[in-house]
C-alpha positions in Angstrom: 11.5 -11.9 -2.2 7.8 -11.8 -1.3 6.7 -10.4 2.1 3.6 -12.2 3.4 1.7 -10.1 6.0 -0.1 -12.5 8.4 -3.3 -11.1 9.9 -3.9 -14.2 11.9 -4.9 -16.5 9.0 -4.9 -20.2 9.6 -3.6 -20.7 6.1 -0.8 -18.1 6.1 1.9 -20.7 6.3 0.2 -22.6 3.5 0.3 -19.5 1.3 4.0 -19.2 2.2 4.6 -22.8 1.3 2.9 -22.4 -2.1 5.1 -19.4 -2.9 8.2 -21.3 -1.8 7.3 -24.3 -3.9 7.1 -21.9 -6.9 10.7 -21.0 -6.3 10.5 -17.6 -4.6 11.9 -16.7 -1.2 9.1 -15.6 1.2 9.1 -14.2 4.7 6.0 -14.0 7.0 5.7 -10.9 9.1 3.1 -9.5 11.4 1.3 -6.2 10.5 3.3 -4.2 13.1 6.5 -5.5 11.6 5.9 -4.4 8.0 7.8 -1.1 8.0 11.0 -2.7 9.3 10.6 -5.8 7.1 10.3 -3.7 4.0 13.5 -1.9 4.8 15.3 -5.1 5.6 14.1 -7.4 2.8 13.3 -4.9 -0.1 10.5 -7.2 -1.4 9.5 -7.5 -5.0 5.9 -8.0 -3.9 3.6 -8.2 -0.9 0.8 -10.6 -0.1 -1.9 -9.7 2.5 -3.3 -12.8 4.1 -6.8 -13.6 5.4 -7.9 -13.1 9.0 -10.5 -14.4 11.4 -11.3 -10.8 12.2 -13.4 -8.2 10.4 -12.8 -4.5 9.7 -15.9 -3.5 11.6 -15.0 -5.7 14.5 -13.0 -5.0 17.7 -9.4 -3.9 16.9 -9.0 -5.3 13.4 -5.4 -5.8 12.3 -4.3 -2.9 10.0 -1.2 -1.7 8.1 -0.1 1.8 7.2 -1.4 3.4 4.0 2.2 4.1 3.0 2.6 0.4 2.2 0.6 1.1 -0.9 3.0 3.8 -2.0 6.1 1.5 -2.2 5.6 1.0 -6.0 5.5 -2.8 -5.8 2.7 -5.3 -6.6 0.4 -6.2 -3.8 -2.1 -9.2 -3.6 -4.8 -9.2 -1.0 -6.4 -12.5 -0.1 -9.8 -12.6 1.6 -9.4 -10.2 4.6 -6.4 -8.7 2.7 -8.7 -8.0 -0.2 -11.2 -6.2 2.0 -8.4 -4.3 3.9 -7.0 -3.0 0.6 -10.3 -1.7 -0.5 -10.9 -0.1 3.0 -7.5 1.7 3.0 -7.6 2.9 -0.6 -11.1 4.4 -0.5 -13.5 1.5 -1.3 -15.9 -0.1 1.1 -16.0 -3.5 2.8 -18.7 -4.8 5.1 -21.0 -7.7 6.0 -21.8 -9.8 3.0 -25.4 -10.2 1.8 -24.6 -13.8 0.9 -22.0 -15.5 3.1 -19.9 -18.0 1.2 -18.3 -21.0 2.8 -17.0 -23.8 0.6 -16.9 -24.2 -3.2 -18.2 -21.4 -5.4 -18.1 -20.9 -9.2 -16.1 -17.9 -10.3 -16.4 -16.2 -13.7 -13.7 -13.9 -15.1 -15.4 -10.7 -16.3 -12.4 -8.6 -17.3 -9.0 -9.8 -18.5 -6.0 -9.5 -16.2 -2.5 -10.9 -16.1 -3.5 -12.4 -12.7 -6.1 -14.5 -14.5 -4.0 -15.7 -17.4 -5.6 -19.2 -17.1 -6.9 -22.0 -19.3 -10.5 -21.3 -18.3 -12.7 -18.3 -17.5 -15.2 -20.2 -15.3 -14.0 -22.5 -12.6 -14.4 -23.5 -9.0 -12.8 -21.6 -6.1 -12.9 -22.0 -2.3 -14.6 -19.3 -0.3 -14.7 -18.7 3.5 -16.1 -15.2 4.3 -18.9 -13.5 6.0 -17.8 -10.0 4.9 -16.9 -8.7 1.4 -15.8 -5.8 -0.7 -19.0 -3.8 -1.4 -17.4 -1.1 -3.5 -14.0 -1.1 -5.3 -11.5 1.6 -4.4 -10.9 4.3 -7.0 -8.7 3.0 -9.9 -9.9 -0.6 -9.4 -12.2 -2.7 -11.6 -13.9 -5.9 -11.0 -12.2 -8.8 -12.8 -14.2 -11.7 -11.5 -17.5 -12.5 -9.8 -19.1 -15.6 -8.3 -22.6 -16.7 -9.1 -23.9 -14.8 -6.1 -22.6 -11.5 -7.6 -19.7 -11.2 -5.1 -16.8 -9.0 -6.1 -14.6 -12.0 -6.1 -11.6 -10.3 -7.6 -10.6 -6.7 -8.4 -7.5 -5.1 -9.9 -5.7 -1.8 -10.4 -3.5 -2.8 -13.2 -1.7 0.5 -13.3 -0.4 0.1 -9.7 -0.4 -3.7 -9.9 -2.7 -4.1 -7.0 -5.0 -7.2 -6.8 -7.6 -8.3 -4.4 -9.3 -11.8 -4.4 -12.0 -12.9 -2.0 -11.3 -16.6 -2.5 -8.3 -18.7 -1.3 -5.8 -19.7 -4.1 -3.6 -21.5 -1.6 -5.9 -24.4 -1.0 -6.3 -27.4 -3.4 -10.0 -26.8 -3.7 -9.4 -23.7 -5.8 -8.8 -24.9 -9.4 -5.8 -22.9 -10.9 -4.9 -21.6 -7.5 -1.2 -22.3 -7.9 -1.4 -20.8 -11.4 -2.9 -17.6 -10.0 -0.1 -17.3 -7.4 2.5 -18.0 -10.2 0.9 -15.3 -12.3 1.3 -12.9 -9.3 5.0 -13.7 -9.0 5.4 -13.1 -12.7 3.7 -9.7 -12.2 6.3 -9.0 -9.5 9.1 -9.9 -11.9 10.0 -13.1 -10.1 10.8 -16.1 -12.3 9.2 -19.2 -11.0 11.0 -22.6 -10.8 9.2 -25.3 -8.9 11.1 -26.7 -5.9 11.2 -30.3 -4.8 12.5 -31.9 -1.7 15.8 -33.4 -2.7 17.8 -36.1 -0.9 20.5 -33.5 0.0 17.9 -31.2 1.5 16.4 -34.0 3.6 19.9 -35.0 4.8 20.7 -31.4 5.8 17.4 -31.1 7.7 17.9 -34.4 9.5 21.4 -33.2 10.5 20.0 -29.9 11.7 17.4 -31.6 13.8 19.9 -33.9 15.4 22.2 -31.0 16.3 19.3 -29.0 17.8 17.9 -31.8 19.9 21.3 -33.3 20.8 20.8 -35.6 23.8 17.6 -34.0 25.0 14.1 -35.3 24.7 11.7 -34.0 22.0 8.0 -34.0 21.5 6.6 -34.0 17.9 3.0 -32.9 17.3 1.3 -34.7 14.5 -2.1 -33.4 13.2 -2.3 -35.8 10.2 -1.7 -33.0 7.7 1.1 -33.1 5.1 3.4 -30.6 6.9 3.2 -32.2 10.3 3.5 -35.7 8.9 6.7 -34.7 7.0 8.1 -33.1 10.1 7.4 -36.3 12.1 9.2 -38.4 9.5 12.2 -36.1 9.6 12.3 -36.2 13.4 12.0 -39.9 13.4 14.9 -40.2 11.0 17.0 -37.9 13.1 16.4 -39.3 16.6 14.2 -42.4 16.2 11.3 -43.1 18.6 
């Protein structure tokens, strides 16, 4: 089980989907739900999502420091990376060079998180703030060409922070990085596929839920909403 803490990221559900596709159960929780969620789910690892907010802004979303004393691996992505540094004694603030879009990342220190076929590859950035100083116990494991602390690690505690987004297809080896994190958590990955039995079960569930009522299906054109629209169409027609 992976707990994904959603700080308001527009890609939180995409992160969850990637983890699910790799074969691990994943539950999305809000920051204020983390204590109860840990007791209920007893996770093998935690992922901290990105956020549209900044630590030096108005009411940034936070989590208790005790989350980092659970003795389980934690991966911070974008804002989650900055939040981890902030809570554990590092420093995050406005970036000297804001990065939006593709960037070239270079691995500068070996880490199980970056057990990959290449040490220099493209990642996807979307940030105006960054980690300016690692927290005690962390080392930089990757930088971009701008010098950004693109990834840090405390291998002893199995804490990792990455400024880029591994969940999007624009990051090469993004799925591999998430798979490596699951391996660090002791979770065996087995890619899932949508089977005919799963589709039939979902169609049956949709039929039962809608029954004889009307339904509205929102279609953005993305993969998730398109699949949802097809399933609803199979269940109730037009």
